[in-house]
C-alpha positions in Angstrom: -152.0 189.6 169.2 -151.8 186.0 168.0 -151.4 183.4 170.7 -147.8 182.4 171.0 -148.9 178.7 171.4 -150.0 178.9 167.8 -147.1 180.6 166.1 -143.4 181.2 166.8 -143.4 184.7 165.4 -145.7 186.4 167.8 -145.6 187.2 171.5 -148.9 187.8 173.3 -149.7 191.1 174.9 -151.4 189.3 177.8 -148.8 186.8 178.8 -150.0 185.4 182.1 -147.8 183.9 184.8 -150.2 181.0 185.4 -149.8 179.8 181.9 -146.0 180.3 181.9 -144.9 176.8 183.1 -147.4 174.9 181.0 -146.3 176.3 177.6 -142.5 176.5 177.9 -141.3 173.0 177.1 -143.4 170.5 175.3 -142.2 167.5 173.3 -143.7 168.9 170.2 -141.9 172.2 170.4 -138.6 170.5 171.2 -138.9 168.3 168.2 -140.0 171.1 165.9 -137.1 173.4 166.8 -134.3 170.8 166.1 -133.8 172.5 162.7 -132.1 176.0 162.5 -134.4 178.9 162.6 -134.3 182.1 160.6 -134.2 185.3 162.4 -137.1 187.7 162.1 -134.7 190.6 162.0 -131.2 190.7 160.4 -128.2 192.4 162.0 -126.8 195.4 160.2 -123.1 196.3 160.1 -122.7 199.9 161.2 -119.7 202.2 162.0 -118.9 203.0 165.6 -120.1 206.4 166.9 -117.9 209.4 166.1 -118.8 210.8 169.5 -118.6 208.9 172.7 -118.8 209.5 176.5 -115.8 210.7 178.4 -113.8 208.2 180.3 -115.1 207.6 183.8 -114.5 205.3 186.8 -117.0 203.2 188.6 -120.3 202.0 187.0 -122.9 203.7 184.9 -126.4 202.8 183.7 -128.0 202.9 180.3 -131.7 202.2 179.5 -132.7 201.0 176.0 -136.1 200.0 174.6 -136.3 198.0 171.4 -139.2 195.7 171.3 -139.7 192.7 173.5 -137.3 192.9 176.5 -136.5 189.2 176.4 -134.2 189.6 173.4 -132.7 193.0 174.3 -131.8 191.7 177.8 -130.4 188.5 176.4 -128.1 190.5 174.1 -126.7 192.8 176.7 -126.2 190.0 179.2 -123.5 188.7 176.8 -121.6 192.0 176.5 -118.3 192.3 178.3 -118.2 195.1 180.8 -121.9 194.7 181.6 -122.5 193.6 185.2 -126.3 193.5 185.1 -129.1 193.8 182.5 -132.6 193.9 183.9 -135.9 193.8 182.0 -138.5 196.3 183.0 -140.7 199.2 182.1 -139.8 202.9 181.5 -141.9 205.9 180.5 -145.0 205.6 182.7 -145.8 205.5 186.4 -145.0 203.0 189.1 -148.7 202.2 189.4 -149.0 200.9 185.9 -145.6 199.2 185.6 -147.3 195.8 185.4 -146.9 193.5 182.4 -150.6 193.0 181.6 -151.3 196.7 181.9 -148.3 197.8 179.9 -149.5 195.4 177.2 -152.5 197.6 176.6 -150.2 200.2 175.0 -151.8 203.0 177.0 -149.4 203.5 180.0 -146.6 205.4 178.4 -144.2 202.6 179.3 -141.9 200.8 176.9 -140.5 197.4 177.6 -136.9 198.3 178.3 -133.7 197.0 179.8 -131.6 198.8 182.4 -127.9 198.1 181.8 -125.3 198.5 184.5 -121.8 198.7 182.9 -118.2 199.6 183.5 -117.2 202.4 181.1 -113.6 201.4 181.4 -114.5 198.1 179.7 -117.4 199.1 177.4 -118.4 202.6 176.6 -121.9 204.0 176.2 -121.1 204.4 172.5 -120.3 200.8 172.1 -123.5 199.8 173.9 -125.3 202.0 171.4 -123.6 200.3 168.5 -124.8 196.9 169.7 -128.3 198.3 170.3 -128.7 199.7 166.8 -126.8 196.9 165.0 -127.9 193.7 166.8 -130.5 194.2 169.5 -133.3 195.6 167.4 -134.3 197.3 164.2 -134.4 201.1 164.8 -136.4 201.9 161.7 -139.6 200.3 162.9 -142.1 202.8 164.4 -144.0 201.5 167.4 -143.4 197.9 166.6 -140.6 195.4 166.5 -140.8 192.3 164.4 -144.1 190.5 165.3 -144.9 192.8 168.3 -146.8 196.1 167.8 -147.8 199.0 170.1 -146.1 201.9 171.7 -144.8 199.6 174.5 -142.5 198.1 171.8 -141.1 201.4 170.6 -137.5 202.1 169.9 -136.4 204.5 172.6 -133.2 205.5 174.3 -133.9 206.7 177.9 -130.9 209.0 178.5 -129.6 209.1 182.0 -127.9 212.5 181.6 -127.1 215.2 179.1 -124.0 213.5 177.9 -125.8 210.3 177.0 -128.4 212.3 175.2 -125.8 214.2 173.1 -123.9 211.0 172.3 -127.1 209.2 171.2 -128.5 212.1 169.2 -125.1 212.5 167.4 -125.0 208.8 166.6 -128.5 208.7 165.2 -127.6 211.7 163.0 -124.4 209.9 161.9 -126.2 206.7 161.0 -129.0 208.5 159.2 -126.4 210.5 157.1 -124.6 207.3 156.2 -127.9 205.6 155.2 -126.7 202.3 156.7 -130.3 201.1 157.2 -131.9 202.3 154.0 -134.7 203.9 156.0 -134.7 206.7 158.6 -134.1 205.8 162.2 -137.2 206.4 164.3 -135.6 205.9 167.7 -136.7 208.5 170.1 -134.8 210.1 173.0 -136.6 210.5 176.4 -135.1 211.9 179.6 -136.2 212.1 183.2 -138.0 208.7 183.1 -137.9 206.1 185.9 -137.1 202.5 185.3 -139.2 199.8 187.0 -138.0 196.2 187.0 -140.3 193.7 185.4 -141.7 190.6 187.2 -139.3 187.8 188.0 -140.7 185.5 185.4 -139.5 187.8 182.7 -135.9 188.0 184.0 -133.2 185.9 182.2 -136.0 184.6 179.9 -133.8 183.9 176.9 -131.2 182.0 178.9 -133.7 180.0 180.9 -135.9 179.1 177.9 -133.7 178.5 174.9 -136.2 176.1 173.2 -139.2 178.5 173.6 -140.4 179.1 170.0 -140.5 182.9 170.2 -136.9 182.9 171.6 -135.6 180.5 169.0 -137.0 182.5 166.1 -136.6 186.1 167.2 -133.9 186.2 169.8 -131.3 183.5 169.7 -130.0 184.7 166.3 -129.3 188.1 167.9 -126.8 186.3 170.3 -125.1 184.7 167.3 -125.0 188.1 165.5 -123.4 189.7 168.6 -120.8 187.0 168.7 -120.1 187.3 164.9 -120.1 191.1 164.6 -118.6 192.1 168.0 -116.2 189.3 169.0 -114.2 191.7 171.1 -117.3 192.5 173.2 -118.9 189.1 173.3 -119.0 187.1 176.6 -120.0 183.4 176.3 -121.3 183.5 179.9 -124.3 185.8 180.5 -124.7 187.9 183.6 -128.0 186.7 185.0 -130.4 188.8 187.2 -131.9 186.0 189.2 -128.5 184.4 190.0 -127.1 187.7 191.3 -130.1 188.3 193.4 -129.7 185.0 195.2 -126.0 185.3 195.9 
């Protein structure tokens, strides 16, 4: 992968914590990103799912993978009814749920986001609509924008049979409607454990709004969410690190 310090479009596979503070905010980057950026991926207007989950009380969880978890987390942190969205790894083992190891693409993990939500305020189907429309491009196989490898695959990690049925039905519905122009390559995986990512990955979009990768690839997703789903959009994001300190 190309070093992120040299281009806004790429994110390194070997992002190291020691370099984190040094490259986030520089005067040059701040000056450069005064002008509006163009998103690497455009949002797509899609119909809501014909099938959705049954009404339930309490909270539920959904796990989505769609490229770099910074942007996916950032999007769902702005969705009403979501109480937590945590960046992490799903698909592999606990032993290899480490950023630098996942970056090799050989662990079975995908960068993912675990979403805790209130189904009385936002349904699983509505989360899927945001996921397919705004959070990522579901027609890209084992890559997303500038990032490539199976760790960036488009995958829904269903928590139960109902989620699996709703997701499978929606994928078939969208493919039949040909809203994307290409077949959806999103896979469905079950029985996988979610492992939270390192703290320095949590809330990354909110904490680093001038970071070149975020400006180019992810901030437009937030604007698309606001424009396409005003009824679901929350101006104030739910942050992981803030809740863990309270």
